[in-house]
C-alpha positions, -999 to 999 in steps of 0.1 A, spaced: 807 -66 0 798 -37 -23 772 -58 -40 757 -68 -6 757 -32 6 739 -21 -26 713 -48 -21 706 -38 15 704 -1 7 681 -8 -23 658 -30 -3 656 -4 26 649 24 1 622 4 -16 605 -3 17 607 33 27 592 44 -7 564 18 -3 556 31 32 556 67 20 534 59 -11 510 39 11 507 69 35 501 94 6 476 70 -12 455 66 19 456 103 26 445 112 -9 415 88 -7 405 100 28 372 118 25 360 121 61 378 121 94 359 107 124 358 123 158 374 105 187 377 109 225 402 99 252 430 113 231 455 108 259 459 72 246 477 85 216 502 108 233 537 95 230 550 88 265 585 72 261 614 96 258 633 74 234 603 68 211 593 105 210 629 115 202 625 92 171 595 112 161 574 82 172 589 61 144 593 31 167 569 4 153 597 -18 139 622 -15 167 629 -42 193 627 -23 225 620 -28 262 588 -29 284 578 5 269 568 -15 237 534 -19 253 527 17 245 536 13 208 540 -22 194 536 -50 220 554 -75 197 586 -54 201 592 -69 236 590 -105 224 628 -110 225 637 -93 258 670 -108 270 665 -98 307 642 -116 331 626 -84 343 623 -50 326 609 -18 342 602 15 326 591 47 344 583 79 326 570 114 330 558 138 303 554 176 308 529 182 280 513 213 267 487 234 287 503 222 320 491 187 314 513 160 331 515 123 321 529 96 342 535 61 329 550 28 340 556 -6 324 569 -39 336 578 -69 315 587 -104 328 603 -132 309 595 -165 328 611 -198 319 637 -181 297 611 -169 273 598 -203 264 562 -193 269 566 -157 258 568 -123 276 542 -110 300 538 -72 307 518 -47 327 514 -11 318 499 20 335 491 56 324 479 84 346 470 120 334 468 151 355 449 178 336 451 203 365 423 222 382 395 241 364 370 267 375 333 257 371 305 281 365 267 282 357 248 309 339 229 334 361 210 366 358 235 388 375 260 414 363 287 388 356 262 365 339 274 335 358 279 320 393 310 301 405 304 265 413 338 256 427 366 237 409 369 204 392 399 182 382 396 159 351 416 127 353 424 98 330 440 64 337 448 32 318 458 -2 331 470 -28 306 482 -64 305 502 -75 275 517 -106 260 543 -112 233 559 -142 217 585 -148 191 570 -175 169 603 -180 150 637 -164 145 620 -138 123 584 -134 133 570 -121 166 534 -112 177 520 -93 207 489 -78 221 475 -57 250 442 -56 268 436 -22 285 411 -9 310 406 28 301 388 53 323 384 91 320 366 115 343 358 150 332 347 160 367 313 170 379 288 192 361 258 212 374 224 199 361 202 224 377 208 253 401 184 247 430 191 279 449 178 314 444 204 340 435 211 360 467 232 388 454 265 370 458 286 355 431 294 322 450 279 288 445 255 276 473 241 243 460 231 225 429 222 191 415 254 177 400 265 145 382 298 128 375 310 127 339 331 96 336 335 66 313 354 34 312 359 9 284 382 -20 274 406 -14 245 429 -37 226 463 -34 209 478 -58 184 512 -59 168 537 -79 147 574 -76 141 593 -92 112 630 -96 109 636 -98 72 670 -115 73 687 -86 54 712 -77 82 692 -56 107 663 -47 85 631 -50 104 594 -44 95 567 -37 121 529 -32 122 506 -23 150 469 -14 156 462 5 188 430 15 208 405 -8 192 373 -7 212 335 -3 211 319 31 208 313 50 240 294 82 249 291 107 278 256 121 270 239 117 236 268 118 211 289 86 208 325 85 199 353 61 192 387 58 209 416 72 188 423 40 168 456 42 149 472 18 124 510 20 120 535 3 97 572 9 98 608 -2 88 641 2 106 678 -4 96 711 0 114 734 15 87 765 4 107 758 -30 90 772 -15 58 806 -10 73 832 -31 90 828 -15 124 821 -29 159 784 -22 165 791 -18 202 813 11 193 792 27 166 756 23 157 734 45 133 698 34 134 672 49 109 635 43 113 604 52 92 567 49 101 535 56 83 505 63 105 469 60 96 448 74 125 410 76 127 407 113 134 434 132 115 453 129 82 480 103 77 515 111 88 550 100 79 575 98 108 613 95 104 638 90 132 675 85 136 698 75 165 736 74 167 750 54 196 786 55 207 802 26 227 767 13 236 768 40 262 754 74 249 729 80 222 718 111 202 684 111 185 663 132 162 629 128 146 606 144 121 568 141 116 549 154 86 523 167 79 519 183 113 507 218 123 527 223 154 549 193 162 574 186 135 609 180 149 620 162 181 654 156 197 667 135 225 697 119 243 701 87 262 726 71 286 730 35 294 752 16 319 755 -20 332 756 -16 370 764 -49 385 741 -71 364 714 -44 362 712 -24 331 702 12 339 691 37 311 679 72 313 664 90 282 653 125 276 635 141 247 625 176 237 597 185 213 590 221 202 553 225 199 547 257 179 525 282 197 522 259 227 548 253 254 576 229 246 572 192 256 597 175 278 599 138 285 621 117 307 622 79 311 641 55 333 646 19 324 659 -10 346 666 -44 332 677 -74 353 
């Protein structure tokens, strides 16, 4: 047994080292970072995932996998899985998300999923320049919004290998802007009329992912590519969506001891992220679960200017054939307000 434990720990350590070295190697070779838009697509929405520090790529999860690695939902045991979530983000920005996965014909033809994201940026004051004491005129208020609808599919091709993908319709509106003031300033500071235009864009984006069960106990490897799309633009300058490549590994260290995994579980995950628009990051997460009922989680992300540590807790219960889970995560965000996430999951 000691020999087997040593082998498993050695393999996991080597994989973590390779992931870390790959992240640092790419970072050292990076010369130029591209600019991206529609950044809401890369905000972590699931409370359990964010409590892991977003090191979730190699974990088999529920319908929320469509926001991270769609291949991770390929082996769902329930017929239907529903996830609802809310994120209280910085700057009073609120995110709402939902995901539904269905496993028809006992998974013989794979898993089908639907996902939804909505962003409420709040209300902003609009102005135009004017030759008055204040130097501007009020033009009312505007409310930017963003939404994403997705359809996903995942299939376990063998006992070890699973693949998945999403197609997403993404739309963002920055509200209306004033093209030309057509009224003569009358001595008031209020807006009376102007030529305006809507600033909105929509585009199709794609996600791809794979999940590989190595066969060494619970050691898993995962990879995903998210937000692949064509270039879009509002005015003259074009930009890309926030494309991100992730590779990760996970292992339940309870496998090293003769314990009932339904009583004790200690899961460790590591992800290396290669985004289009900021330096590479290494994310590390851990979760201890007692009696398959309550879980305590923590995560760390580096390098990161404001967001480094994250914490969370989760409860799960089988209620008459319907599994109900509630998860909460807390992320200190430096000079910004703290971020709170809550997710509900129902599996039937």
